[in-house]
CHARMM-style PDB file with segment names, atoms N, HN, CA, C and O in Angstrom:
ATOM      1  N   UNK     1     -37.200  48.811 137.344  1.00  0.00      PROA
ATOM      2  CA  UNK     1     -35.973  50.203 137.234  1.00  0.00      PROA
ATOM      3  C   UNK     1     -34.936  49.673 136.213  1.00  0.00      PROA
ATOM      4  O   UNK     1     -34.248  50.451 135.552  1.00  0.00      PROA
ATOM      5  N   UNK     2     -34.847  48.379 136.106  1.00  0.00      PROA
ATOM      6  HN  UNK     2     -35.406  47.747 136.643  1.00  0.00      PROA
ATOM      7  CA  UNK     2     -33.704  47.723 135.326  1.00  0.00      PROA
ATOM      8  C   UNK     2     -34.196  48.155 133.992  1.00  0.00      PROA
ATOM      9  O   UNK     2     -33.395  48.692 133.227  1.00  0.00      PROA
ATOM     10  N   UNK     3     -35.496  47.967 133.617  1.00  0.00      PROA
ATOM     11  HN  UNK     3     -36.147  47.532 134.239  1.00  0.00      PROA
ATOM     12  CA  UNK     3     -36.080  48.291 132.262  1.00  0.00      PROA
ATOM     13  C   UNK     3     -35.964  49.837 131.767  1.00  0.00      PROA
ATOM     14  O   UNK     3     -35.824  50.217 130.605  1.00  0.00      PROA
ATOM     15  N   UNK     4     -36.048  50.556 132.830  1.00  0.00      PROA
ATOM     16  HN  UNK     4     -36.162  50.248 133.774  1.00  0.00      PROA
ATOM     17  CA  UNK     4     -35.966  52.074 132.356  1.00  0.00      PROA
ATOM     18  C   UNK     4     -34.618  52.297 132.121  1.00  0.00      PROA
ATOM     19  O   UNK     4     -34.362  53.070 131.197  1.00  0.00      PROA
ATOM     20  N   UNK     5     -33.313  51.606 132.986  1.00  0.00      PROA
ATOM     21  HN  UNK     5     -33.521  50.979 133.736  1.00  0.00      PROA
ATOM     22  CA  UNK     5     -32.148  51.854 132.671  1.00  0.00      PROA
ATOM     23  C   UNK     5     -31.917  51.567 131.156  1.00  0.00      PROA
ATOM     24  O   UNK     5     -31.396  52.410 130.426  1.00  0.00      PROA
ATOM     25  N   UNK     6     -32.275  50.493 130.765  1.00  0.00      PROA
ATOM     26  HN  UNK     6     -32.698  49.808 131.358  1.00  0.00      PROA
ATOM     27  CA  UNK     6     -31.940  49.340 129.532  1.00  0.00      PROA
ATOM     28  C   UNK     6     -32.607  50.320 128.312  1.00  0.00      PROA
ATOM     29  O   UNK     6     -32.069  50.597 127.240  1.00  0.00      PROA
ATOM     30  N   UNK     7     -33.849  50.729 128.766  1.00  0.00      PROA
ATOM     31  HN  UNK     7     -34.285  50.504 129.637  1.00  0.00      PROA
ATOM     32  CA  UNK     7     -34.624  51.753 127.585  1.00  0.00      PROA
ATOM     33  C   UNK     7     -33.918  53.165 127.457  1.00  0.00      PROA
ATOM     34  O   UNK     7     -34.079  53.822 126.429  1.00  0.00      PROA
ATOM     35  N   UNK     8     -33.205  53.591 128.405  1.00  0.00      PROA
ATOM     36  HN  UNK     8     -33.074  53.057 129.240  1.00  0.00      PROA
ATOM     37  CA  UNK     8     -32.616  54.998 128.403  1.00  0.00      PROA
ATOM     38  C   UNK     8     -31.338  55.097 127.977  1.00  0.00      PROA
ATOM     39  O   UNK     8     -31.021  56.187 127.501  1.00  0.00      PROA
ATOM     40  N   UNK     9     -30.395  54.115 128.031  1.00  0.00      PROA
ATOM     41  HN  UNK     9     -30.652  53.230 128.418  1.00  0.00      PROA
ATOM     42  CA  UNK     9     -29.046  54.151 127.260  1.00  0.00      PROA
ATOM     43  C   UNK     9     -28.975  53.881 126.016  1.00  0.00      PROA
ATOM     44  O   UNK     9     -29.852  53.183 125.508  1.00  0.00      PROA
ATOM     45  N   UNK    10     -28.216  54.235 125.475  1.00  0.00      PROA
ATOM     46  HN  UNK    10     -27.503  54.802 125.887  1.00  0.00      PROA
ATOM     47  CA  UNK    10     -27.656  53.977 124.064  1.00  0.00      PROA
ATOM     48  C   UNK    10     -26.924  52.623 123.839  1.00  0.00      PROA
ATOM     49  O   UNK    10     -26.042  52.156 124.560  1.00  0.00      PROA
ATOM     50  N   UNK    11     -27.448  52.079 122.710  1.00  0.00      PROA
ATOM     51  HN  UNK    11     -28.165  52.459 122.125  1.00  0.00      PROA
ATOM     52  CA  UNK    11     -26.923  50.941 122.258  1.00  0.00      PROA
ATOM     53  C   UNK    11     -25.438  51.263 121.702  1.00  0.00      PROA
ATOM     54  O   UNK    11     -25.119  52.393 121.330  1.00  0.00      PROA
ATOM     55  N   UNK    12     -24.666  50.282 121.686  1.00  0.00      PROA
ATOM     56  HN  UNK    12     -24.925  49.364 121.988  1.00  0.00      PROA
ATOM     57  CA  UNK    12     -23.253  50.708 121.322  1.00  0.00      PROA
ATOM     58  C   UNK    12     -22.912  50.259 119.797  1.00  0.00      PROA
ATOM     59  O   UNK    12     -21.993  50.630 119.067  1.00  0.00      PROA
ATOM     60  N   UNK    13     -24.016  49.290 119.553  1.00  0.00      PROA
ATOM     61  HN  UNK    13     -24.763  48.989 120.146  1.00  0.00      PROA
ATOM     62  CA  UNK    13     -23.725  49.076 117.862  1.00  0.00      PROA
ATOM     63  C   UNK    13     -24.733  49.722 117.259  1.00  0.00      PROA
ATOM     64  O   UNK    13     -25.330  48.929 116.530  1.00  0.00      PROA
ATOM     65  N   UNK    14     -25.283  50.995 117.223  1.00  0.00      PROA
ATOM     66  HN  UNK    14     -24.798  51.639 117.815  1.00  0.00      PROA
ATOM     67  CA  UNK    14     -25.971  51.817 116.408  1.00  0.00      PROA
ATOM     68  C   UNK    14     -25.412  52.296 115.554  1.00  0.00      PROA
ATOM     69  O   UNK    14     -24.273  52.736 115.712  1.00  0.00      PROA
ATOM     70  N   UNK    15     -26.128  52.355 114.264  1.00  0.00      PROA
ATOM     71  HN  UNK    15     -27.053  51.998 114.135  1.00  0.00      PROA
ATOM     72  CA  UNK    15     -25.530  53.131 113.032  1.00  0.00      PROA
ATOM     73  C   UNK    15     -26.194  54.312 112.794  1.00  0.00      PROA
ATOM     74  O   UNK    15     -27.409  54.116 112.765  1.00  0.00      PROA
ATOM     75  N   UNK    16     -25.897  55.418 112.618  1.00  0.00      PROA
ATOM     76  HN  UNK    16     -24.910  55.577 112.641  1.00  0.00      PROA
ATOM     77  CA  UNK    16     -26.505  56.587 112.348  1.00  0.00      PROA
ATOM     78  C   UNK    16     -26.847  56.769 110.928  1.00  0.00      PROA
ATOM     79  O   UNK    16     -26.405  56.015 110.062  1.00  0.00      PROA
ATOM     80  N   UNK    17     -27.644  57.780 110.670  1.00  0.00      PROA
ATOM     81  HN  UNK    17     -28.004  58.394 111.373  1.00  0.00      PROA
ATOM     82  CA  UNK    17     -28.270  57.784 109.504  1.00  0.00      PROA
ATOM     83  C   UNK    17     -27.117  58.181 108.327  1.00  0.00      PROA
ATOM     84  O   UNK    17     -26.225  59.029 108.333  1.00  0.00      PROA
ATOM     85  N   UNK    18     -27.582  57.080 107.211  1.00  0.00      PROA
ATOM     86  HN  UNK    18     -28.306  56.390 107.207  1.00  0.00      PROA
ATOM     87  CA  UNK    18     -26.599  57.029 105.942  1.00  0.00      PROA
ATOM     88  C   UNK    18     -25.314  56.560 106.164  1.00  0.00      PROA
ATOM     89  O   UNK    18     -24.485  56.575 105.254  1.00  0.00      PROA
ATOM     90  N   UNK    19     -25.032  56.108 107.376  1.00  0.00      PROA
ATOM     91  HN  UNK    19     -25.706  56.095 108.115  1.00  0.00      PROA
ATOM     92  CA  UNK    19     -23.740  55.311 107.427  1.00  0.00      PROA
ATOM     93  C   UNK    19     -23.937  53.853 107.680  1.00  0.00      PROA
ATOM     94  O   UNK    19     -24.609  53.298 108.549  1.00  0.00      PROA
ATOM     95  N   UNK    20     -23.175  53.343 106.693  1.00  0.00      PROA
ATOM     96  HN  UNK    20     -22.629  53.794 105.987  1.00  0.00      PROA
ATOM     97  CA  UNK    20     -23.199  51.717 106.093  1.00  0.00      PROA
ATOM     98  C   UNK    20     -21.999  51.481 106.594  1.00  0.00      PROA
ATOM     99  O   UNK    20     -21.060  52.237 106.839  1.00  0.00      PROA
ATOM    100  N   UNK    21     -22.194  49.923 106.764  1.00  0.00      PROA
ATOM    101  HN  UNK    21     -22.958  49.308 106.565  1.00  0.00      PROA
ATOM    102  CA  UNK    21     -20.929  49.179 107.197  1.00  0.00      PROA
ATOM    103  C   UNK    21     -19.879  49.204 105.683  1.00  0.00      PROA
ATOM    104  O   UNK    21     -20.408  49.145 104.573  1.00  0.00      PROA
ATOM    105  N   UNK    22     -18.744  49.275 105.814  1.00  0.00      PROA
ATOM    106  HN  UNK    22     -18.314  49.323 106.716  1.00  0.00      PROA
ATOM    107  CA  UNK    22     -17.835  49.303 104.456  1.00  0.00      PROA
ATOM    108  C   UNK    22     -18.076  48.058 103.640  1.00  0.00      PROA
ATOM    109  O   UNK    22     -18.002  46.989 104.247  1.00  0.00      PROA
ATOM    110  N   UNK    23     -18.334  48.042 102.444  1.00  0.00      PROA
ATOM    111  HN  UNK    23     -18.394  48.910 101.951  1.00  0.00      PROA
ATOM    112  CA  UNK    23     -18.463  47.203 101.522  1.00  0.00      PROA
ATOM    113  C   UNK    23     -19.642  46.969 101.385  1.00  0.00      PROA
ATOM    114  O   UNK    23     -19.805  46.037 100.597  1.00  0.00      PROA
ATOM    115  N   UNK    24     -21.039  47.585 101.986  1.00  0.00      PROA
ATOM    116  HN  UNK    24     -20.906  48.342 102.626  1.00  0.00      PROA
ATOM    117  CA  UNK    24     -22.128  47.307 101.403  1.00  0.00      PROA
ATOM    118  C   UNK    24     -22.320  48.025 100.022  1.00  0.00      PROA
ATOM    119  O   UNK    24     -23.209  47.502  99.351  1.00  0.00      PROA
ATOM    120  N   UNK    25     -21.846  48.847  99.575  1.00  0.00      PROA
ATOM    121  HN  UNK    25     -21.123  49.272 100.120  1.00  0.00      PROA
ATOM    122  CA  UNK    25     -21.817  49.671  98.168  1.00  0.00      PROA
ATOM    123  C   UNK    25     -20.323  49.894  97.829  1.00  0.00      PROA
ATOM    124  O   UNK    25     -19.403  50.490  98.389  1.00  0.00      PROA
ATOM    125  N   UNK    26     -20.465  49.092  96.549  1.00  0.00      PROA
ATOM    126  HN  UNK    26     -21.213  48.608  96.094  1.00  0.00      PROA
ATOM    127  CA  UNK    26     -19.332  49.672  96.000  1.00  0.00      PROA
ATOM    128  C   UNK    26     -19.041  50.021  94.417  1.00  0.00      PROA
ATOM    129  O   UNK    26     -17.999  50.249  93.801  1.00  0.00      PROA
ATOM    130  N   UNK    27     -20.656  49.951  93.972  1.00  0.00      PROA
ATOM    131  HN  UNK    27     -21.502  49.766  94.472  1.00  0.00      PROA
ATOM    132  CA  UNK    27     -20.758  50.881  92.804  1.00  0.00      PROA
ATOM    133  C   UNK    27     -20.623  52.151  92.740  1.00  0.00      PROA
ATOM    134  O   UNK    27     -20.763  52.812  93.769  1.00  0.00      PROA
ATOM    135  N   UNK    28     -20.324  52.760  91.528  1.00  0.00      PROA
ATOM    136  HN  UNK    28     -20.209  52.223  90.693  1.00  0.00      PROA
ATOM    137  CA  UNK    28     -19.886  54.067  91.364  1.00  0.00      PROA
ATOM    138  C   UNK    28     -21.548  54.900  91.641  1.00  0.00      PROA
ATOM    139  O   UNK    28     -21.498  55.776  92.505  1.00  0.00      PROA
ATOM    140  N   UNK    29     -22.669  54.721  91.109  1.00  0.00      PROA
ATOM    141  HN  UNK    29     -22.709  54.010  90.407  1.00  0.00      PROA
ATOM    142  CA  UNK    29     -23.544  55.204  91.369  1.00  0.00      PROA
ATOM    143  C   UNK    29     -24.252  55.544  92.691  1.00  0.00      PROA
ATOM    144  O   UNK    29     -24.398  56.680  93.143  1.00  0.00      PROA
ATOM    145  N   UNK    30     -24.758  54.146  93.363  1.00  0.00      PROA
ATOM    146  HN  UNK    30     -24.639  53.224  92.996  1.00  0.00      PROA
ATOM    147  CA  UNK    30     -24.970  54.408  94.770  1.00  0.00      PROA
ATOM    148  C   UNK    30     -24.069  55.036  95.491  1.00  0.00      PROA
ATOM    149  O   UNK    30     -24.591  55.639  96.429  1.00  0.00      PROA
ATOM    150  N   UNK    31     -22.628  55.165  95.415  1.00  0.00      PROA
ATOM    151  HN  UNK    31     -22.205  54.676  94.653  1.00  0.00      PROA
ATOM    152  CA  UNK    31     -21.826  55.656  95.987  1.00  0.00      PROA
ATOM    153  C   UNK    31     -22.197  57.172  95.937  1.00  0.00      PROA
ATOM    154  O   UNK    31     -22.668  57.771  96.904  1.00  0.00      PROA
ATOM    155  N   UNK    32     -21.925  57.777  94.639  1.00  0.00      PROA
ATOM    156  HN  UNK    32     -21.542  57.291  93.853  1.00  0.00      PROA
ATOM    157  CA  UNK    32     -22.342  58.961  94.491  1.00  0.00      PROA
ATOM    158  C   UNK    32     -23.702  59.537  95.122  1.00  0.00      PROA
ATOM    159  O   UNK    32     -23.733  60.723  95.453  1.00  0.00      PROA
ATOM    160  N   UNK    33     -24.474  58.972  95.240  1.00  0.00      PROA
ATOM    161  HN  UNK    33     -24.449  58.009  94.971  1.00  0.00      PROA
ATOM    162  CA  UNK    33     -25.845  59.383  95.483  1.00  0.00      PROA
ATOM    163  C   UNK    33     -25.951  59.396  97.240  1.00  0.00      PROA
ATOM    164  O   UNK    33     -26.703  60.153  97.852  1.00  0.00      PROA
ATOM    165  N   UNK    34     -25.090  58.456  97.847  1.00  0.00      PROA
ATOM    166  HN  UNK    34     -24.478  57.840  97.350  1.00  0.00      PROA
ATOM    167  CA  UNK    34     -24.896  58.370  99.238  1.00  0.00      PROA
ATOM    168  C   UNK    34     -23.995  59.471  99.614  1.00  0.00      PROA
ATOM    169  O   UNK    34     -24.263  60.082 100.648  1.00  0.00      PROA
ATOM    170  N   UNK    35     -23.203  59.732  99.083  1.00  0.00      PROA
ATOM    171  HN  UNK    35     -22.985  59.236  98.243  1.00  0.00      PROA
ATOM    172  CA  UNK    35     -22.398  61.009  99.127  1.00  0.00      PROA
ATOM    173  C   UNK    35     -22.979  62.536  99.230  1.00  0.00      PROA
ATOM    174  O   UNK    35     -22.653  63.465  99.969  1.00  0.00      PROA
ATOM    175  N   UNK    36     -24.091  62.419  98.071  1.00  0.00      PROA
ATOM    176  HN  UNK    36     -24.356  61.665  97.471  1.00  0.00      PROA
ATOM    177  CA  UNK    36     -24.724  63.535  98.082  1.00  0.00      PROA
ATOM    178  C   UNK    36     -25.818  63.964  99.014  1.00  0.00      PROA
ATOM    179  O   UNK    36     -26.150  65.120  99.278  1.00  0.00      PROA
ATOM    180  N   UNK    37     -26.441  62.583  99.572  1.00  0.00      PROA
ATOM    181  HN  UNK    37     -26.171  61.644  99.357  1.00  0.00      PROA
ATOM    182  CA  UNK    37     -27.281  62.701 100.397  1.00  0.00      PROA
ATOM    183  C   UNK    37     -26.778  62.902 101.687  1.00  0.00      PROA
ATOM    184  O   UNK    37     -27.591  63.342 102.500  1.00  0.00      PROA
ATOM    185  N   UNK    38     -25.403  62.646 102.154  1.00  0.00      PROA
ATOM    186  HN  UNK    38     -24.742  62.288 101.493  1.00  0.00      PROA
ATOM    187  CA  UNK    38     -24.811  63.080 103.306  1.00  0.00      PROA
ATOM    188  C   UNK    38     -24.433  64.200 103.154  1.00  0.00      PROA
ATOM    189  O   UNK    38     -24.001  64.642 104.219  1.00  0.00      PROA
ATOM    190  N   UNK    39     -24.378  64.875 102.378  1.00  0.00      PROA
ATOM    191  HN  UNK    39     -24.729  64.516 101.513  1.00  0.00      PROA
ATOM    192  CA  UNK    39     -23.732  66.361 102.030  1.00  0.00      PROA
ATOM    193  C   UNK    39     -25.283  67.381 102.465  1.00  0.00      PROA
ATOM    194  O   UNK    39     -25.263  68.380 103.184  1.00  0.00      PROA
ATOM    195  N   UNK    40     -26.128  66.974 102.014  1.00  0.00      PROA
ATOM    196  HN  UNK    40     -26.145  66.162 101.430  1.00  0.00      PROA
ATOM    197  CA  UNK    40     -27.513  67.196 102.264  1.00  0.00      PROA
ATOM    198  C   UNK    40     -27.799  67.284 103.825  1.00  0.00      PROA
ATOM    199  O   UNK    40     -28.123  68.301 104.438  1.00  0.00      PROA
ATOM    200  N   UNK    41     -27.613  66.019 104.336  1.00  0.00      PROA
ATOM    201  HN  UNK    41     -27.349  65.193 103.838  1.00  0.00      PROA
ATOM    202  CA  UNK    41     -28.057  65.762 105.754  1.00  0.00      PROA
ATOM    203  C   UNK    41     -27.061  66.671 106.539  1.00  0.00      PROA
ATOM    204  O   UNK    41     -27.560  67.358 107.430  1.00  0.00      PROA
ATOM    205  N   UNK    42     -25.491  66.782 106.288  1.00  0.00      PROA
ATOM    206  HN  UNK    42     -25.085  66.224 105.564  1.00  0.00      PROA
ATOM    207  CA  UNK    42     -24.638  67.661 106.868  1.00  0.00      PROA
ATOM    208  C   UNK    42     -25.054  69.084 107.201  1.00  0.00      PROA
ATOM    209  O   UNK    42     -24.882  69.722 108.240  1.00  0.00      PROA
ATOM    210  N   UNK    43     -25.782  69.503 105.793  1.00  0.00      PROA
ATOM    211  HN  UNK    43     -25.921  68.985 104.949  1.00  0.00      PROA
ATOM    212  CA  UNK    43     -26.365  71.130 105.771  1.00  0.00      PROA
ATOM    213  C   UNK    43     -27.293  71.223 106.638  1.00  0.00      PROA
ATOM    214  O   UNK    43     -27.360  72.165 107.428  1.00  0.00      PROA
ATOM    215  N   UNK    44     -28.122  70.257 106.597  1.00  0.00      PROA
ATOM    216  HN  UNK    44     -28.068  69.492 105.955  1.00  0.00      PROA
ATOM    217  CA  UNK    44     -29.624  70.462 107.578  1.00  0.00      PROA
ATOM    218  C   UNK    44     -28.993  70.368 109.074  1.00  0.00      PROA
ATOM    219  O   UNK    44     -29.268  71.171 109.965  1.00  0.00      PROA
ATOM    220  N   UNK    45     -28.231  69.420 109.195  1.00  0.00      PROA
ATOM    221  HN  UNK    45     -28.008  68.768 108.470  1.00  0.00      PROA
ATOM    222  CA  UNK    45     -27.743  69.462 110.899  1.00  0.00      PROA
ATOM    223  C   UNK    45     -26.828  70.783 111.159  1.00  0.00      PROA
ATOM    224  O   UNK    45     -26.627  70.995 112.355  1.00  0.00      PROA
ATOM    225  N   UNK    46     -26.348  71.533 110.425  1.00  0.00      PROA
ATOM    226  HN  UNK    46     -26.511  71.361 109.454  1.00  0.00      PROA
ATOM    227  CA  UNK    46     -25.798  72.595 110.616  1.00  0.00      PROA
ATOM    228  C   UNK    46     -26.594  73.635 111.046  1.00  0.00      PROA
ATOM    229  O   UNK    46     -26.348  74.328 112.033  1.00  0.00      PROA
ATOM    230  N   UNK    47     -27.733  73.775 110.170  1.00  0.00      PROA
ATOM    231  HN  UNK    47     -27.933  73.212 109.368  1.00  0.00      PROA
ATOM    232  CA  UNK    47     -28.860  74.282 110.111  1.00  0.00      PROA
ATOM    233  C   UNK    47     -29.461  74.141 111.450  1.00  0.00      PROA
ATOM    234  O   UNK    47     -29.733  75.167 112.073  1.00  0.00      PROA
ATOM    235  N   UNK    48     -29.683  73.051 111.929  1.00  0.00      PROA
ATOM    236  HN  UNK    48     -29.462  72.218 111.423  1.00  0.00      PROA
ATOM    237  CA  UNK    48     -30.286  72.718 113.265  1.00  0.00      PROA
ATOM    238  C   UNK    48     -29.480  73.171 114.252  1.00  0.00      PROA
ATOM    239  O   UNK    48     -30.003  73.838 115.145  1.00  0.00      PROA
ATOM    240  N   UNK    49     -28.178  72.926 114.286  1.00  0.00      PROA
ATOM    241  HN  UNK    49     -27.753  72.384 113.560  1.00  0.00      PROA
ATOM    242  CA  UNK    49     -27.064  73.426 115.255  1.00  0.00      PROA
ATOM    243  C   UNK    49     -27.287  74.992 115.421  1.00  0.00      PROA
ATOM    244  O   UNK    49     -27.448  75.449 116.553  1.00  0.00      PROA
ATOM    245  N   UNK    50     -27.299  75.775 114.362  1.00  0.00      PROA
ATOM    246  HN  UNK    50     -27.168  75.404 113.443  1.00  0.00      PROA
ATOM    247  CA  UNK    50     -27.169  76.889 114.650  1.00  0.00      PROA
ATOM    248  C   UNK    50     -28.522  77.967 115.175  1.00  0.00      PROA
ATOM    249  O   UNK    50     -28.467  79.111 115.627  1.00  0.00      PROA
ATOM    250  N   UNK    51     -29.981  76.869 114.839  1.00  0.00      PROA
ATOM    251  HN  UNK    51     -30.026  75.940 114.471  1.00  0.00      PROA
ATOM    252  CA  UNK    51     -31.147  77.506 115.493  1.00  0.00      PROA
ATOM    253  C   UNK    51     -31.043  77.020 116.643  1.00  0.00      PROA
ATOM    254  O   UNK    51     -31.875  77.646 117.299  1.00  0.00      PROA
ATOM    255  N   UNK    52     -30.314  75.963 117.613  1.00  0.00      PROA
ATOM    256  HN  UNK    52     -29.638  75.454 117.080  1.00  0.00      PROA
ATOM    257  CA  UNK    52     -30.421  75.471 118.641  1.00  0.00      PROA
ATOM    258  C   UNK    52     -29.176  76.311 119.685  1.00  0.00      PROA
ATOM    259  O   UNK    52     -29.029  76.091 120.887  1.00  0.00      PROA
ATOM    260  N   UNK    53     -28.449  77.202 118.936  1.00  0.00      PROA
ATOM    261  HN  UNK    53     -28.569  77.381 117.959  1.00  0.00      PROA
ATOM    262  CA  UNK    53     -27.581  78.228 119.789  1.00  0.00      PROA
ATOM    263  C   UNK    53     -28.306  79.098 120.676  1.00  0.00      PROA
ATOM    264  O   UNK    53     -27.711  79.503 121.675  1.00  0.00      PROA
ATOM    265  N   UNK    54     -29.456  79.439 120.479  1.00  0.00      PROA
ATOM    266  HN  UNK    54     -29.939  79.110 119.668  1.00  0.00      PROA
ATOM    267  CA  UNK    54     -30.336  80.438 121.155  1.00  0.00      PROA
ATOM    268  C   UNK    54     -30.886  79.989 122.161  1.00  0.00      PROA
ATOM    269  O   UNK    54     -31.207  80.700 123.113  1.00  0.00      PROA
ATOM    270  N   UNK    55     -31.101  78.576 122.092  1.00  0.00      PROA
ATOM    271  HN  UNK    55     -30.841  77.998 121.318  1.00  0.00      PROA
ATOM    272  CA  UNK    55     -32.275  77.866 122.768  1.00  0.00      PROA
ATOM    273  C   UNK    55     -31.627  77.485 124.367  1.00  0.00      PROA
ATOM    274  O   UNK    55     -30.444  77.225 124.583  1.00  0.00      PROA
ATOM    275  N   UNK    56     -32.507  77.520 125.193  1.00  0.00      PROA
ATOM    276  HN  UNK    56     -33.468  77.732 125.017  1.00  0.00      PROA
ATOM    277  CA  UNK    56     -31.916  77.191 126.847  1.00  0.00      PROA
ATOM    278  C   UNK    56     -31.870  75.599 126.591  1.00  0.00      PROA
ATOM    279  O   UNK    56     -30.912  74.979 127.053  1.00  0.00      PROA
ATOM    280  N   UNK    57     -32.989  74.836 125.786  1.00  0.00      PROA
ATOM    281  HN  UNK    57     -33.767  75.339 125.411  1.00  0.00      PROA
ATOM    282  CA  UNK    57     -32.856  73.501 126.273  1.00  0.00      PROA
ATOM    283  C   UNK    57     -32.974  72.928 124.428  1.00  0.00      PROA
ATOM    284  O   UNK    57     -34.037  72.821 123.816  1.00  0.00      PROA
ATOM    285  N   UNK    58     -31.934  72.710 124.001  1.00  0.00      PROA
ATOM    286  HN  UNK    58     -31.071  72.797 124.498  1.00  0.00      PROA
ATOM    287  CA  UNK    58     -31.665  72.422 122.244  1.00  0.00      PROA
ATOM    288  C   UNK    58     -32.628  71.175 122.108  1.00  0.00      PROA
ATOM    289  O   UNK    58     -32.861  70.233 122.866  1.00  0.00      PROA
ATOM    290  N   UNK    59     -33.058  71.492 120.969  1.00  0.00      PROA
ATOM    291  HN  UNK    59     -32.868  72.257 120.353  1.00  0.00      PROA
ATOM    292  CA  UNK    59     -34.207  70.654 120.012  1.00  0.00      PROA
ATOM    293  C   UNK    59     -33.188  69.743 119.167  1.00  0.00      PROA
ATOM    294  O   UNK    59     -32.791  70.291 118.138  1.00  0.00      PROA
ATOM    295  N   UNK    60     -32.719  68.521 119.402  1.00  0.00      PROA
ATOM    296  HN  UNK    60     -33.041  68.076 120.237  1.00  0.00      PROA
ATOM    297  CA  UNK    60     -32.064  67.752 118.555  1.00  0.00      PROA
ATOM    298  C   UNK    60     -32.726  66.477 118.374  1.00  0.00      PROA
ATOM    299  O   UNK    60     -31.986  65.514 118.171  1.00  0.00      PROA
ATOM    300  N   UNK    61     -33.980  66.282 118.406  1.00  0.00      PROA
ATOM    301  HN  UNK    61     -34.581  67.064 118.571  1.00  0.00      PROA
ATOM    302  CA  UNK    61     -34.699  65.183 118.127  1.00  0.00      PROA
ATOM    303  C   UNK    61     -34.612  64.835 116.547  1.00  0.00      PROA
ATOM    304  O   UNK    61     -34.393  63.711 116.094  1.00  0.00      PROA
ATOM    305  N   UNK    62     -34.802  65.890 115.879  1.00  0.00      PROA
ATOM    306  HN  UNK    62     -34.979  66.803 116.248  1.00  0.00      PROA
ATOM    307  CA  UNK    62     -35.044  65.674 114.354  1.00  0.00      PROA
ATOM    308  C   UNK    62     -33.276  66.136 113.760  1.00  0.00      PROA
ATOM    309  O   UNK    62     -33.070  66.346 112.565  1.00  0.00      PROA
ATOM    310  N   UNK    63     -32.452  66.204 114.535  1.00  0.00      PROA
ATOM    311  HN  UNK    63     -32.619  66.033 115.506  1.00  0.00      PROA
ATOM    312  CA  UNK    63     -31.020  66.112 113.961  1.00  0.00      PROA
ATOM    313  C   UNK    63     -30.714  65.183 113.153  1.00  0.00      PROA
ATOM    314  O   UNK    63     -30.923  64.086 113.670  1.00  0.00      PROA
ATOM    315  N   UNK    64     -30.210  65.103 111.849  1.00  0.00      PROA
ATOM    316  HN  UNK    64     -30.041  65.995 111.429  1.00  0.00      PROA
ATOM    317  CA  UNK    64     -29.697  64.098 111.073  1.00  0.00      PROA
ATOM    318  C   UNK    64     -28.462  63.219 111.784  1.00  0.00      PROA
ATOM    319  O   UNK    64     -28.256  62.018 111.610  1.00  0.00      PROA
ATOM    320  N   UNK    65     -27.830  63.973 112.481  1.00  0.00      PROA
ATOM    321  HN  UNK    65     -27.998  64.949 112.623  1.00  0.00      PROA
ATOM    322  CA  UNK    65     -26.630  63.349 113.104  1.00  0.00      PROA
ATOM    323  C   UNK    65     -26.812  62.389 114.795  1.00  0.00      PROA
ATOM    324  O   UNK    65     -26.113  61.668 115.507  1.00  0.00      PROA
ATOM    325  N   UNK    66     -27.787  62.789 114.791  1.00  0.00      PROA
ATOM    326  HN  UNK    66     -28.355  63.375 114.213  1.00  0.00      PROA
ATOM    327  CA  UNK    66     -28.693  61.965 116.135  1.00  0.00      PROA
ATOM    328  C   UNK    66     -29.338  60.906 115.812  1.00  0.00      PROA
ATOM    329  O   UNK    66     -29.350  59.956 116.595  1.00  0.00      PROA
ATOM    330  N   UNK    67     -30.121  60.837 114.387  1.00  0.00      PROA
ATOM    331  HN  UNK    67     -30.112  61.608 113.750  1.00  0.00      PROA
ATOM    332  CA  UNK    67     -31.249  60.090 114.089  1.00  0.00      PROA
ATOM    333  C   UNK    67     -30.262  58.340 113.625  1.00  0.00      PROA
ATOM    334  O   UNK    67     -29.140  58.291 113.121  1.00  0.00      PROA
ATOM    335  N   UNK    68     -30.841  57.547 113.876  1.00  0.00      PROA
ATOM    336  HN  UNK    68     -31.752  57.587 114.286  1.00  0.00      PROA
ATOM    337  CA  UNK    68     -30.301  56.247 113.537  1.00  0.00      PROA
ATOM    338  C   UNK    68     -30.798  55.574 112.395  1.00  0.00      PROA
ATOM    339  O   UNK    68     -31.956  55.708 112.000  1.00  0.00      PROA
ATOM    340  N   UNK    69     -30.099  54.980 111.950  1.00  0.00      PROA
ATOM    341  HN  UNK    69     -29.158  54.871 112.271  1.00  0.00      PROA
ATOM    342  CA  UNK    69     -30.333  54.459 110.188  1.00  0.00      PROA
ATOM    343  C   UNK    69     -31.512  53.625 110.390  1.00  0.00      PROA
ATOM    344  O   UNK    69     -32.232  53.433 109.409  1.00  0.00      PROA
ATOM    345  N   UNK    70     -31.908  52.956 111.816  1.00  0.00      PROA
ATOM    346  HN  UNK    70     -31.323  53.112 112.613  1.00  0.00      PROA
ATOM    347  CA  UNK    70     -32.934  52.034 111.106  1.00  0.00      PROA
ATOM    348  C   UNK    70     -33.475  51.784 112.975  1.00  0.00      PROA
ATOM    349  O   UNK    70     -32.817  52.098 113.967  1.00  0.00      PROA
ATOM    350  N   UNK    71     -34.824  51.144 112.935  1.00  0.00      PROA
ATOM    351  HN  UNK    71     -35.359  50.889 112.129  1.00  0.00      PROA
ATOM    352  CA  UNK    71     -35.274  50.950 114.303  1.00  0.00      PROA
ATOM    353  C   UNK    71     -34.111  50.062 115.259  1.00  0.00      PROA
ATOM    354  O   UNK    71     -33.485  49.084 114.850  1.00  0.00      PROA
ATOM    355  N   UNK    72     -34.023  50.561 116.375  1.00  0.00      PROA
ATOM    356  HN  UNK    72     -34.532  51.356 116.707  1.00  0.00      PROA
ATOM    357  CA  UNK    72     -32.934  49.745 117.350  1.00  0.00      PROA
ATOM    358  C   UNK    72     -33.597  49.494 118.432  1.00  0.00      PROA
ATOM    359  O   UNK    72     -33.658  50.356 119.308  1.00  0.00      PROA
ATOM    360  N   UNK    73     -34.323  48.066 118.606  1.00  0.00      PROA
ATOM    361  HN  UNK    73     -34.274  47.365 117.894  1.00  0.00      PROA
ATOM    362  CA  UNK    73     -35.106  47.963 120.019  1.00  0.00      PROA
ATOM    363  C   UNK    73     -34.344  46.752 120.545  1.00  0.00      PROA
ATOM    364  OT1 UNK    73     -34.612  46.287 121.653  1.00  0.00      PROA
TER     365      UNK     73
END
């Protein structure tokens, strides 16, 4: 039972997609690319939220706002 509880609860130190700790990137080019990619992901997330408005059970599995940056086990 404790295994199910541990695996079903979210971890407090997770990082979501394209959210990096401060200071990982300080060069101009990577910061611009990350900013552009974040904008594309926000647009995609908004489209997914609009599609889920009419669903009885929303499908959030591929929503970029819910996807973790890396595998967390």
